[in-house]
C-alpha distance (Angstrom), angle and dihedral (degrees) to the residues before:
residue distance angle dihedral
M1 . . .
N2 3.80 . .
E3 3.78 91.2 .
E4 3.81 90.2 52.4
A5 3.82 90.4 50.1
E6 3.80 91.2 50.2
L7 3.76 90.6 49.7
S8 3.80 92.5 50.3
L9 3.81 91.3 52.6
E10 3.78 94.5 54.2
E11 3.82 117.3 98.5
P12 3.80 116.5 -116.6
E13 3.80 113.6 -102.6
D14 3.83 95.0 -114.1
I15 3.83 91.2 55.1
K16 3.81 90.5 49.0
Q17 3.77 90.2 53.4
E18 3.82 91.9 47.9
V19 3.82 92.2 49.8
S20 3.81 90.7 47.2
A21 3.82 91.6 49.9
T22 3.80 91.6 48.0
K23 3.80 91.6 52.3
S24 3.78 91.7 50.0
M25 3.81 92.8 49.5
K26 3.79 116.3 99.8
P27 3.79 123.6 -162.0
S28 3.79 107.4 -97.3
K29 3.78 117.5 -121.2
P30 3.80 115.3 -117.8
K31 3.76 115.2 -103.4
K32 3.78 116.8 -107.0
Y33 3.78 124.9 -141.9
D34 3.79 128.5 -171.3
L35 3.77 122.1 -138.9
V36 3.81 100.6 -122.8
Y37 3.79 125.8 -151.9
D38 3.81 118.8 -174.0
G39 3.80 103.7 169.0
K40 3.81 119.2 138.9
T41 3.80 127.2 -122.9
G42 3.82 91.6 -136.8
S43 3.80 91.0 56.7
I44 3.79 91.5 49.6
Y45 3.83 89.5 52.1
K46 3.81 91.6 51.4
I47 3.81 92.6 49.8
V48 3.82 94.8 45.9
L49 3.82 96.0 44.5
L50 3.81 93.3 46.5
D51 3.79 89.4 47.8
L52 3.82 90.8 51.6
L53 3.81 92.9 49.1
L54 3.81 94.7 47.9
R55 3.80 92.2 45.2
I56 3.79 88.7 57.9
I57 3.82 93.0 47.1
T58 3.84 94.3 46.0
L59 3.83 97.1 39.1
N60 3.82 90.4 -110.3
I61 3.82 95.6 -53.2
Y62 3.83 90.6 116.5
S63 3.83 89.5 61.3
F64 3.83 90.6 91.8
W65 3.79 92.5 55.9
G66 3.81 92.7 40.2
K67 3.78 90.9 52.4
T68 3.80 90.5 49.7
R69 3.79 92.8 48.8
F70 3.80 90.2 51.7
R71 3.81 92.1 49.4
K72 3.79 93.3 47.7
Y73 3.78 91.1 52.8
V74 3.79 96.0 45.8
V75 3.81 96.5 43.5
S76 3.82 94.1 45.5
H77 3.81 90.0 53.0
H78 3.81 92.1 57.9
S79 3.78 117.0 87.6
L80 3.78 137.5 177.7
G81 3.79 123.5 -162.7
G82 3.80 89.8 -7.7
D83 3.83 93.7 -56.1
R84 3.79 119.0 112.3
F85 3.78 126.8 -134.7
E86 3.79 120.4 -122.2
Y87 3.79 133.6 -150.8
T88 3.81 116.4 -156.0
G89 3.80 102.1 178.2
T90 3.79 120.7 120.8
G91 3.78 135.9 -146.2
G92 3.79 89.5 -123.2
E93 3.80 90.9 59.7
L94 3.80 91.3 52.1
F95 3.81 92.1 47.6
K96 3.81 91.3 48.5
G97 3.81 90.4 50.1
F98 3.80 90.9 50.3
L99 3.81 92.5 51.0
K100 3.80 90.2 51.4
V101 3.81 93.5 56.8
L102 3.82 97.4 34.1
P103 3.84 93.5 101.7
I104 3.81 89.6 51.0
L105 3.80 91.4 50.3
V106 3.80 91.0 50.4
I107 3.82 91.0 51.3
L108 3.81 91.3 47.2
F109 3.79 99.1 46.1
A110 3.82 103.5 30.7
P111 3.84 96.4 79.3
L112 3.82 90.7 55.0
A113 3.81 89.7 65.5
F114 3.81 87.4 71.4
L115 3.80 95.0 42.8
E116 3.81 94.9 109.0
A117 3.81 92.2 55.1
Y118 3.81 95.1 38.2
P119 3.84 110.7 31.4
V120 3.80 89.8 -179.3
L121 3.82 87.1 75.3
A122 3.80 87.5 74.9
I123 3.80 84.0 91.5
F124 3.81 86.2 78.1
Y125 3.79 88.4 72.1
I126 3.81 86.9 76.6
P127 3.83 95.9 68.6
L128 3.81 88.5 40.9
I129 3.79 91.1 56.5
Y130 3.80 91.1 46.6
C131 3.80 92.9 49.3
Y132 3.80 89.5 50.3
G133 3.81 88.1 69.9
I134 3.80 90.5 50.0
A135 3.82 89.4 50.4
V136 3.81 93.6 51.5
Y137 3.80 94.4 48.8
G138 3.79 94.8 43.5
A139 3.80 91.9 49.2
T140 3.80 91.6 48.5
R141 3.84 90.7 50.2
Y142 3.81 91.5 51.7
R143 3.80 94.0 48.1
Y144 3.80 92.2 48.1
S145 3.80 89.7 53.9
R146 3.81 91.7 50.3
S147 3.83 98.1 44.3
R148 3.81 120.6 86.9
W149 3.78 139.7 -179.7
R150 3.79 120.5 -172.8
G151 3.80 85.7 -4.4
I152 3.82 93.2 -61.1
R153 3.79 117.0 121.1
G154 3.77 130.3 -149.2
Y155 3.78 126.0 -111.4
L156 3.80 132.0 -159.9
D157 3.79 118.4 -159.1
G158 3.78 125.0 -179.0
S159 3.78 130.2 73.1
T160 3.80 130.7 -64.0
T161 3.80 90.4 -147.9
G162 3.80 90.1 46.1
Y163 3.78 90.0 56.9
A164 3.82 91.9 42.7
N165 3.83 89.9 52.5
L166 3.80 90.3 50.1
A167 3.82 94.1 46.1
F168 3.82 93.2 46.9
G169 3.80 93.0 46.8
R170 3.78 91.4 48.1
M171 3.80 91.0 50.2
L172 3.82 89.9 55.5
L173 3.81 89.9 47.4
N174 3.81 90.4 51.3
I175 3.80 89.5 53.9
V176 3.82 94.5 46.6
T177 3.82 92.0 49.2
L178 3.83 92.2 45.7
G179 3.79 90.4 -116.0
F180 3.80 99.0 -51.5
A181 3.81 91.7 114.4
I182 3.83 92.3 57.7
P183 3.86 96.3 99.8
A184 3.82 91.6 50.1
S185 3.82 90.6 44.9
D186 3.81 93.6 50.3
I187 3.80 91.4 51.0
A188 3.82 93.1 44.6
K189 3.82 92.8 53.1
H190 3.79 93.3 45.6
K191 3.80 90.3 46.8
Y192 3.81 91.5 55.3
I193 3.80 91.1 54.1
M194 3.80 97.0 42.5
N195 3.82 95.9 45.5
N196 3.79 88.4 54.4
S197 3.82 93.5 47.0
Y198 3.79 125.4 105.6
F199 3.77 134.5 -175.2
G200 3.77 100.2 -151.6
N201 3.80 103.7 -49.4
V202 3.84 94.6 -23.9
K203 3.79 114.0 103.2
A204 3.80 120.5 -141.0
E205 3.80 121.5 -130.6
F206 3.78 126.4 -153.7
N207 3.80 125.7 -169.2
G208 3.80 101.9 165.5
D209 3.80 117.2 161.5
S210 3.80 121.0 -141.1
K211 3.82 91.4 -160.0
V212 3.80 92.0 75.7
L213 3.82 88.8 56.7
F214 3.77 98.1 54.0
G215 3.82 96.8 83.0
A216 3.81 91.9 51.7
Y217 3.79 89.8 45.7
M218 3.81 92.4 53.7
K219 3.80 90.8 50.1
S220 3.80 88.7 52.7
I221 3.81 90.9 50.0
F222 3.80 90.9 50.9
L223 3.80 92.4 52.2
I224 3.80 92.0 45.7
F225 3.81 87.4 53.3
L226 3.81 87.6 52.1
L227 3.80 88.6 49.8
M228 3.79 91.4 54.7
I229 3.81 90.9 50.4
L230 3.81 90.4 53.2
F231 3.77 92.1 45.9
L232 3.81 94.4 48.9
G233 3.79 89.6 42.9
G234 3.78 90.0 56.1
I235 3.80 91.3 49.0
F236 3.82 94.0 49.8
L237 3.81 90.5 44.7
S238 3.78 90.4 52.7
I239 3.82 92.2 48.8
G240 3.79 92.5 48.8
A241 3.77 93.1 44.3
S242 3.79 92.5 50.2
L243 3.80 88.8 57.7
T244 3.80 97.4 46.4
M245 3.79 113.2 16.5
G246 3.80 106.9 27.5
K247 3.78 138.2 -111.1
T248 3.80 97.7 -55.7
T249 3.79 93.8 64.4
A250 3.80 89.4 42.4
I251 3.79 90.2 56.6
I252 3.81 89.4 49.7
G253 3.80 89.7 53.3
I254 3.78 92.2 51.5
A255 3.80 89.4 47.4
V256 3.82 90.8 53.3
G257 3.79 90.3 53.7
F258 3.80 92.1 46.6
I259 3.81 93.5 48.4
G260 3.79 89.8 48.6
V261 3.79 91.4 53.8
T262 3.80 94.0 42.4
L263 3.80 96.2 50.0
I264 3.80 104.7 32.7
F265 3.81 100.3 42.8
P266 3.84 94.7 64.2
I267 3.80 88.9 45.7
A268 3.80 93.4 49.1
R269 3.79 95.6 47.5
S270 3.81 94.1 42.4
I271 3.80 92.9 64.6
Y272 3.79 90.4 62.7
T273 3.81 96.4 34.3
A274 3.81 92.6 55.5
A275 3.81 91.1 50.1
L276 3.81 90.2 49.0
M277 3.81 91.9 49.8
R278 3.81 90.4 52.5
E279 3.81 94.0 47.5
K280 3.80 93.7 47.6
M281 3.79 89.0 58.6
R282 3.81 98.0 37.2
G283 3.79 92.3 56.2
L284 3.82 95.2 48.6
K285 3.79 125.9 99.3
I286 3.81 129.3 171.2
G287 3.79 113.9 -176.3
N288 3.80 107.4 -53.7
L289 3.80 92.2 -18.0
K290 3.78 124.6 101.9
F291 3.78 128.0 -174.2
M292 3.77 139.3 -140.2
N293 3.78 136.4 -174.1
T294 3.81 118.1 -160.5
V295 3.82 101.0 -172.4
G296 3.80 115.3 136.2
A297 3.78 128.4 -153.3
M298 3.81 91.8 -110.1
D299 3.82 90.9 50.7
L300 3.78 90.1 55.7
I301 3.80 94.1 42.0
K302 3.81 93.2 53.0
H303 3.79 90.7 45.3
K304 3.82 93.9 51.8
L305 3.79 94.5 44.2
A306 3.80 90.6 50.0
N307 3.81 89.4 51.4
L308 3.79 89.9 50.5
F309 3.80 93.5 52.6
I310 3.82 91.9 44.8
M311 3.80 89.5 53.1
L312 3.80 92.9 48.6
F313 3.81 98.6 44.0
T314 3.81 95.7 43.5
L315 3.83 92.7 45.4
G316 3.80 89.8 -128.1
F317 3.81 97.3 -48.4
G318 3.80 89.2 107.0
I319 3.83 93.7 65.5
P320 3.84 94.6 104.5
Y321 3.82 88.7 49.9
I322 3.82 89.2 50.2
L323 3.82 90.0 51.0
Q324 3.80 89.4 52.1
R325 3.82 91.2 48.7
N326 3.82 91.2 50.4
I327 3.79 93.6 51.1
K328 3.81 92.9 47.9
F329 3.80 90.9 45.5
N330 3.81 93.5 52.5
A331 3.80 92.3 49.3
R332 3.80 95.8 44.2
Y333 3.80 97.5 67.5
N334 3.81 100.1 41.6
I335 3.81 118.3 100.3
I336 3.81 127.2 -177.6
M337 3.81 117.2 -152.6
G338 3.78 126.5 -161.0
D339 3.79 135.8 51.4
L340 3.79 114.8 -53.6
D341 3.80 91.1 -170.9
A342 3.82 90.6 57.3
F343 3.79 93.2 43.9
Q344 3.78 107.8 111.6
A345 3.79 121.6 -162.7
E346 3.78 131.8 154.9
Q347 3.77 127.7 -158.8
G348 3.81 110.5 -78.4
K349 3.78 126.4 -142.2
D350 3.78 119.7 -68.1
Q351 3.80 111.2 -115.0
G352 3.78 89.6 -149.2
L353 3.80 95.1 -126.4
S354 3.80 108.4 170.6
S355 3.80 96.4 175.0
G356 3.78 136.7 40.2
E357 3.76 133.1 -119.9
G358 3.78 112.5 -54.3
L359 3.78 108.2 174.9
E360 3.80 90.6 51.3
A361 3.80 90.8 66.1
G362 3.79 90.1 55.0
F363 3.80 93.4 50.1
D364 3.82 93.6 41.7
I365 3.81 93.2 -134.2
D366 3.76 133.1 144.9
A367 3.79 120.0 -138.0
G368 3.80 94.7 -173.1
F369 3.80 134.0 -100.4
F370 3.79 101.4 -87.8
């Protein structure tokens, strides 16, 4: 009887093997994929220089086609998991979009031509600022619809006026709080866009936290305060020197202030910008994919200072090279985590956009490639 009881208490052999296998299993680490960019500097120079020449010949009308050609090249030279991105927008769509909003742009900008004679017209900056938000959201929606990966296009839901209301309200809050609401405002605006973003039929989710940005923001504020001290110090030195030691010393004083502004401002802002770039990626999730950005403040500082010196020493002829550096820099620090093979997305609905962003051309802004 005891032997039978002992036998009944023993686990069957197949269960023992399953338990043993479960114990030996370790949670697998998510796969990591780099966003790869393989564009060439020479090609960027050809595109930019041809665009400049044709803009001059066509009185800037070619800018819509030049912009599209640049985007097509840059987007098609990005790849993820061995699959390239694709941009399907056209210059004609951009030109058509611009013509649609041209009367609005004239109404918005015309009063500012008389601003010097009638300062009260500065009130017209308010609708300009509001329309800036509409321009950003509309441009982002168009570019989503024209960007593809593995044949699947992006989609941006939500409302342009909803985003414009949020952006305008946040700008007022930033002013009232003397800038201390900027981290929360940046996250809130990005959250609105991301939580209305789709890749095909897969909705993106964003849970970024502005609290993690506040320390970096305060460091930036401190350095900007230091910048202002240097700048004002240079001004006062130049005034004093002009009274006692002549113009040469005055020029040196002005130069000190200028160098302080030129060198410290990129450093000060980069501390916060790098933190914001990391948080924008950390808080993003699309299906089973998560994202990470590894850029550090010093990485961004060195990059911006190098761009500044290239601009100065090439007298502007290094701009295409700077564009190439910026694109490579942005791709270098982005990492996608998950399993691309298991990622399932189907083609989302077509938003039926027949023309490109129009207001963006008037504001001369860039809402990004993707």
